[in-house]
C-alpha positions as CSV (number, residue, x, y, z in Angstrom):
1,M,-1.5,190.8,159.4
2,R,-0.3,187.3,160.2
3,R,1.4,185.5,157.3
4,A,1.1,181.7,156.9
5,D,4.9,181.7,156.8
6,H,6.3,183.5,159.8
7,H,9.8,183.2,158.4
8,P,10.0,184.8,155.0
9,S,13.0,183.7,152.9
10,R,15.9,185.9,152.3
11,R,14.9,186.1,148.6
12,T,11.4,187.3,149.6
13,F,12.9,189.9,151.9
14,L,15.3,191.1,149.2
15,D,12.5,191.2,146.5
16,A,10.3,193.3,148.8
17,T,13.1,195.5,149.9
18,G,14.2,196.1,146.3
19,A,10.7,197.0,145.2
20,M,10.4,199.5,148.1
21,M,13.8,201.0,147.4
22,A,13.1,201.4,143.7
23,A,9.8,203.0,144.6
24,G,11.5,205.4,146.9
25,L,14.1,206.3,144.3
26,A,11.4,206.8,141.7
27,A,9.6,209.2,144.0
28,G,12.8,211.2,144.6
29,C,13.4,211.7,140.9
30,T,10.0,213.3,140.1
31,S,9.8,216.9,139.3
32,D,7.5,217.4,142.3
33,S,10.4,216.5,144.6
34,A,12.3,219.6,143.4
35,Q,9.4,221.9,144.1
36,P,8.5,221.9,147.7
37,G,4.8,222.4,148.5
38,R,3.5,220.8,145.3
39,H,1.8,217.5,145.8
40,A,0.0,216.8,142.5
41,P,-1.4,213.2,142.2
42,A,1.1,210.8,140.6
43,A,-1.3,210.2,137.8
44,S,-1.0,213.8,136.6
45,A,2.5,213.2,135.3
46,P,2.9,214.0,131.6
47,G,2.2,210.9,129.5
48,A,0.9,208.9,132.4
49,T,-1.7,206.2,131.7
50,P,-5.1,207.5,132.8
51,P,-6.3,205.8,136.1
52,V,-9.0,203.2,135.9
53,P,-12.0,204.3,138.1
54,A,-12.3,202.0,141.1
55,T,-16.0,202.9,141.6
56,G,-19.1,202.0,139.7
57,R,-21.7,199.3,139.3
58,H,-19.0,196.6,138.9
59,Q,-15.5,196.4,140.4
60,A,-12.6,197.2,138.0
61,G,-10.3,194.4,137.0
62,I,-12.9,192.1,135.5
63,T,-14.0,193.5,132.2
64,L,-12.0,196.7,132.5
65,P,-9.5,197.6,131.5
66,Q,-9.7,195.9,128.1
67,P,-7.4,194.3,127.2
68,A,-6.3,193.2,130.7
69,Q,-3.1,194.5,132.3
70,P,-0.1,192.2,131.8
71,N,0.8,191.8,135.5
72,L,-1.2,190.3,138.4
73,L,-0.8,189.5,142.0
74,A,-3.4,187.5,143.7
75,V,-3.5,187.3,147.6
76,V,-5.8,184.8,149.3
77,A,-6.3,185.3,153.1
78,D,-8.6,184.3,156.0
79,L,-10.4,186.6,158.4
80,D,-10.0,186.1,162.1
81,A,-13.1,184.5,163.4
82,T,-13.9,187.5,165.6
83,V,-13.6,190.1,162.7
84,A,-16.7,191.7,161.3
85,P,-16.3,191.7,157.5
86,G,-18.2,195.0,156.9
87,P,-15.8,197.5,158.5
88,L,-12.8,195.8,157.1
89,L,-14.1,195.8,153.5
90,A,-15.2,199.4,153.8
91,E,-11.6,200.4,154.8
92,L,-10.1,198.4,152.0
93,G,-12.5,200.0,149.5
94,Q,-11.5,203.5,150.7
95,A,-7.8,202.6,150.4
96,I,-8.4,201.2,146.9
97,R,-10.0,204.4,145.8
98,T,-7.1,206.5,146.9
99,L,-4.4,204.1,145.6
100,T,-5.9,203.8,142.2
101,A,-6.5,207.5,141.9
102,G,-2.9,208.2,142.8
103,T,-3.7,210.4,145.8
104,D,-2.4,208.0,148.4
105,T,1.0,209.0,149.7
106,R,1.7,205.3,150.4
107,L,2.3,204.8,146.7
108,L,5.7,206.6,147.3
109,G,5.3,208.7,144.2
110,L,4.6,205.9,141.8
111,P,1.9,206.7,139.2
112,P,-1.0,204.2,139.4
113,G,-1.5,204.1,135.7
114,D,-4.1,201.3,135.0
115,L,-3.9,199.8,138.5
116,T,-7.0,197.9,139.5
117,V,-7.8,196.1,142.8
118,T,-10.6,193.6,142.8
119,V,-12.0,192.1,146.1
120,G,-13.9,188.9,146.7
121,V,-15.2,187.0,149.7
122,G,-15.1,183.3,150.2
123,P,-18.0,180.8,150.8
124,R,-17.7,180.9,154.6
125,L,-18.3,184.6,154.8
126,V,-21.1,184.5,152.2
127,R,-22.9,181.7,154.1
128,A,-22.7,183.9,157.2
129,A,-24.6,186.6,155.3
130,G,-27.1,184.1,153.7
131,A,-26.8,180.4,153.1
132,S,-28.7,180.6,149.8
133,L,-26.7,183.5,148.3
134,P,-24.6,183.0,145.2
135,G,-21.0,182.3,146.3
136,A,-22.0,180.3,149.4
137,T,-20.9,177.0,147.9
138,D,-17.4,175.6,148.1
139,L,-15.6,174.2,145.1
140,P,-15.7,170.4,144.9
141,R,-12.5,168.4,144.5
142,F,-11.5,167.3,141.1
143,S,-8.9,164.9,139.6
144,R,-5.3,165.9,139.1
145,E,-5.1,168.0,142.2
146,R,-2.1,168.2,144.6
147,I,-3.3,171.0,146.9
148,A,-1.9,171.7,150.4
149,P,-4.6,172.5,153.0
150,Q,-3.5,176.2,153.1
151,A,-3.9,176.5,149.3
152,R,-7.5,175.3,149.2
153,G,-10.3,177.8,149.8
154,G,-10.1,181.1,151.7
155,D,-12.1,184.0,153.0
156,L,-10.7,187.0,151.1
157,L,-9.3,187.5,147.6
158,I,-7.3,190.6,146.7
159,Q,-6.5,190.7,143.0
160,I,-4.1,193.4,142.0
161,C,-3.5,194.1,138.3
162,A,-1.3,196.7,136.5
163,S,0.9,197.3,133.5
164,D,3.7,198.4,135.9
165,A,4.8,195.3,137.8
166,L,6.5,197.5,140.4
167,L,3.1,198.6,141.7
168,L,2.0,195.1,142.7
169,P,4.1,194.4,145.9
170,V,3.7,198.1,147.0
171,V,-0.1,198.0,146.7
172,A,-0.3,194.6,148.4
173,A,1.9,195.7,151.3
174,M,-0.3,198.8,151.8
175,L,-3.6,196.9,151.7
176,L,-2.3,194.1,154.0
177,D,-1.0,196.7,156.4
178,Q,-4.4,198.3,156.4
179,A,-6.0,195.0,157.4
180,G,-3.4,194.3,160.0
181,D,-4.0,191.3,162.4
182,R,-7.6,191.0,161.2
183,I,-6.5,188.7,158.4
184,R,-4.0,185.9,157.9
185,E,-2.5,185.4,154.5
186,R,-2.9,181.8,153.0
187,W,-1.0,182.1,149.7
188,R,-0.2,184.6,147.0
189,Q,0.7,184.2,143.3
190,S,2.4,186.6,140.9
191,A,1.7,186.1,137.3
192,R,1.8,187.8,133.9
193,R,0.0,187.7,130.5
194,G,1.7,187.2,127.2
195,T,1.4,189.7,124.3
196,N,-2.1,190.1,123.0
197,V,-2.9,188.6,119.6
198,S,-5.8,189.7,117.4
199,V,-8.4,187.0,117.0
200,G,-10.9,188.9,114.9
201,N,-14.1,190.8,115.6
202,G,-12.0,193.5,117.4
203,L,-11.0,191.0,120.1
204,T,-7.5,190.1,121.3
205,A,-6.2,187.4,123.6
206,P,-2.8,186.3,124.9
207,R,-0.9,183.1,124.4
208,N,-0.5,180.7,127.3
209,P,2.8,178.9,128.3
210,L,1.9,176.1,125.9
211,G,2.0,178.5,123.0
212,F,-1.7,178.6,122.2
213,I,-3.9,181.6,122.2
214,D,-5.9,181.6,125.5
215,G,-9.4,183.0,126.3
216,I,-10.8,183.4,122.8
217,V,-14.3,182.3,123.8
218,G,-16.2,184.3,126.4
219,P,-19.0,186.7,127.2
220,H,-17.6,189.7,125.3
221,T,-20.7,191.8,124.4
222,S,-22.8,193.6,127.0
223,A,-25.7,191.3,126.3
224,E,-23.5,188.2,126.8
225,Q,-22.1,189.6,130.0
226,Q,-25.5,190.3,131.4
227,R,-26.5,186.7,130.6
228,D,-23.3,184.9,131.7
229,L,-21.1,187.1,133.8
230,W,-22.9,189.6,136.2
231,L,-25.2,188.5,139.0
232,A,-28.6,190.0,138.6
233,G,-29.7,189.4,142.2
234,P,-30.5,189.2,145.1
235,P,-29.9,193.0,145.6
236,A,-27.0,192.3,148.1
237,V,-24.9,190.8,145.3
238,A,-26.3,192.4,142.1
239,G,-23.5,193.7,139.9
240,G,-21.0,191.2,141.4
241,T,-19.8,187.9,139.9
242,L,-18.3,184.6,141.0
243,A,-14.6,183.9,140.5
244,V,-12.8,180.6,140.4
245,L,-9.0,180.7,141.0
246,R,-6.9,177.7,140.1
247,R,-3.1,177.5,140.0
248,M,-1.8,174.8,137.7
249,E,1.6,173.4,137.0
250,L,2.1,172.5,133.4
251,D,4.3,169.6,132.1
252,L,6.0,171.8,129.5
253,P,8.7,169.3,128.4
254,R,6.3,166.5,127.7
255,F,3.9,168.8,125.8
256,A,6.9,170.3,123.8
257,A,7.9,166.8,122.8
258,L,4.7,166.4,120.8
259,S,4.6,167.4,117.1
260,V,2.8,170.6,116.2
261,A,-0.1,168.5,114.8
262,E,-0.3,166.5,118.0
263,Q,-0.3,169.7,120.1
264,E,-3.1,171.1,117.9
265,A,-5.1,167.9,118.3
266,V,-4.9,168.4,122.1
267,F,-6.4,171.9,121.9
268,G,-8.5,171.5,118.7
269,R,-7.1,174.7,117.3
270,R,-4.1,175.8,115.2
271,R,-1.2,176.9,117.3
272,A,-0.2,179.8,115.2
273,S,-3.5,181.4,114.6
274,G,-6.0,180.0,117.1
275,V,-8.3,179.0,114.2
276,P,-10.3,175.8,115.0
277,L,-9.3,172.6,113.3
278,S,-12.7,172.7,111.7
279,G,-11.8,176.0,109.9
280,G,-13.3,179.5,109.9
281,T,-11.7,182.2,112.1
282,A,-10.4,182.1,115.7
283,A,-13.3,184.2,116.9
284,S,-16.0,182.2,115.1
285,G,-15.6,179.1,117.2
286,P,-15.3,175.4,116.2
287,E,-17.8,173.6,114.0
288,L,-18.0,170.5,116.2
289,G,-20.0,168.4,113.7
290,A,-17.5,168.9,110.9
291,K,-15.8,165.6,109.7
292,T,-13.2,164.4,107.3
293,P,-14.3,162.4,104.2
294,D,-13.6,159.2,106.1
295,G,-15.9,160.2,109.0
296,R,-13.4,161.5,111.6
297,Y,-14.2,164.7,113.5
298,L,-12.0,167.5,112.4
299,V,-12.0,168.7,116.1
300,P,-11.0,165.4,117.9
301,A,-13.5,163.9,120.4
302,D,-11.1,164.6,123.3
303,A,-9.8,168.0,122.1
304,H,-10.0,170.7,124.8
305,A,-12.0,173.0,122.4
306,R,-14.7,170.3,122.3
307,R,-14.7,169.0,125.9
308,A,-14.8,172.5,127.4
309,H,-17.3,173.9,124.8
310,S,-20.3,175.6,126.5
311,T,-22.9,174.1,124.3
312,V,-21.5,170.6,124.7
313,V,-21.5,171.0,128.5
314,G,-24.8,172.8,128.6
315,V,-23.7,175.9,130.5
316,G,-22.9,179.6,129.8
317,H,-19.6,181.2,129.0
318,M,-16.8,182.0,131.4
319,L,-14.8,185.2,131.2
320,R,-11.2,184.2,131.7
321,R,-8.2,186.4,132.7
322,S,-5.6,183.7,132.8
323,Y,-2.0,184.5,133.6
324,S,1.3,182.6,133.2
325,T,3.5,181.7,136.2
326,D,7.1,180.6,136.7
327,E,7.1,180.3,140.5
328,P,6.7,178.0,142.4
329,A,6.7,176.1,139.0
330,P,6.0,176.9,135.3
331,G,2.3,177.0,134.8
332,L,-0.9,178.9,134.7
333,L,-3.0,180.9,137.1
334,F,-6.5,180.3,135.8
335,I,-9.1,182.9,136.8
336,S,-12.7,182.6,135.5
337,F,-15.6,184.9,136.2
338,Q,-19.2,183.6,135.8
339,N,-22.6,184.2,137.4
340,D,-23.2,180.5,138.1
341,L,-20.6,178.3,139.7
342,R,-22.0,175.4,137.8
343,T,-20.6,177.0,134.6
344,F,-17.1,176.1,136.0
345,T,-17.9,172.9,137.9
346,A,-19.9,171.2,135.1
347,T,-17.2,172.2,132.6
348,L,-14.4,170.7,134.6
349,T,-16.4,167.6,135.4
350,H,-17.0,167.1,131.7
351,M,-13.3,167.7,131.0
352,D,-12.3,165.2,133.7
353,T,-13.6,162.3,131.7
354,S,-11.6,162.7,128.5
355,D,-10.0,166.1,127.9
356,A,-6.6,165.6,126.2
357,L,-5.2,168.8,127.9
358,L,-5.7,167.7,131.5
359,P,-2.9,165.1,131.6
360,F,-0.4,167.9,131.1
361,T,-1.8,169.8,134.2
362,T,-1.6,169.5,138.0
363,T,-3.7,171.9,140.1
364,T,-1.8,173.1,143.2
365,A,-4.2,175.8,144.6
366,S,-8.0,176.3,144.3
367,A,-10.6,178.7,145.6
368,T,-13.9,180.4,144.7
369,F,-15.0,183.8,145.7
370,L,-18.0,186.1,145.4
371,I,-16.6,189.2,143.7
372,L,-18.5,192.0,145.5
373,P,-20.6,194.5,143.6
374,G,-19.1,197.8,142.8
375,F,-18.9,200.6,145.3
376,D,-18.6,204.4,145.7
377,R,-18.4,207.0,148.5
378,Q,-22.1,206.5,149.4
379,R,-22.0,202.7,149.2
380,P,-18.8,201.3,150.7
381,L,-17.3,198.1,149.4
382,G,-19.3,195.1,150.8
383,S,-21.9,197.3,152.5
384,R,-24.9,195.7,150.7
385,L,-23.9,192.2,151.9
386,F,-22.4,193.0,155.3
387,G,-24.1,196.3,156.2
């Protein structure tokens, strides 16, 4: 593999080395190390979190596990122009199966727990397979972007999620070593989710760095996911979905300087509970027509809850697995999954005109990917698209 930065910082080297040393120490302290000849999968340790199956109709790491794991590492890379995507994706899928099952010795004895790895391909590769396929369109440019060329677009997304943060650099190193010189890394982002908060109807969602509950609205039921999340066809992409990845810096000091009432007017929800300013429950959604006795909307005209509302925009729902970041700056890694890219583009275009939240954000990385359908032993990852 060729990294965009050929001279990693001393801190990066020490972080990676520390992770590998800790992994090695953990492996040496297991009961298996004291009993030569026994090589039980790491996931079989007493009390270990059951592994999340990597195979099936859909890839793991989108709707499963639920709730989402607290730690994420996203790696965006390009394929060398001479590389055939099919064999590479098949190899990655095989490695993902063994890593998530805990049977890969490259995990250094670490139990995989709820580890998931989700793989997507960018518009250039999708267009090579079929110009009219979902996922063949690049994201347009929007306002409030400060994106370096290497942080826009990309051919390959590897999303790694787990409850154990130690797994992320180890798994990334193994998968990137598997790919070797066939890919060149563009950028990566580590991020984490806050503690989940109950929002009613059996649903939970985390708070974002601005203190508000994030990701309340979405396609949660199977029927909603069939309608708004999963691609129904063509056959080569059925069971997949479209992902949008946006890294944003947040102006935390300026937002914190607002009163609580002003912050709630920006979002259109109560900060403590997530309940819309129009009343009801967090999960019930805002009543956009509700007004005060003097005729003012309870949910302000420029509130985020109104400007991004699917019925106002005229699109379906996004499934969001947003994560907080502190490097390279405090902010948010926004990840949305939807079966129509217009769900995202139309929403952000509508927000661009007068959403009160946007002035506190600056986007520094942006990409979209076709998340490949699920796979198994008989159908390797990506085989229906690049077979």
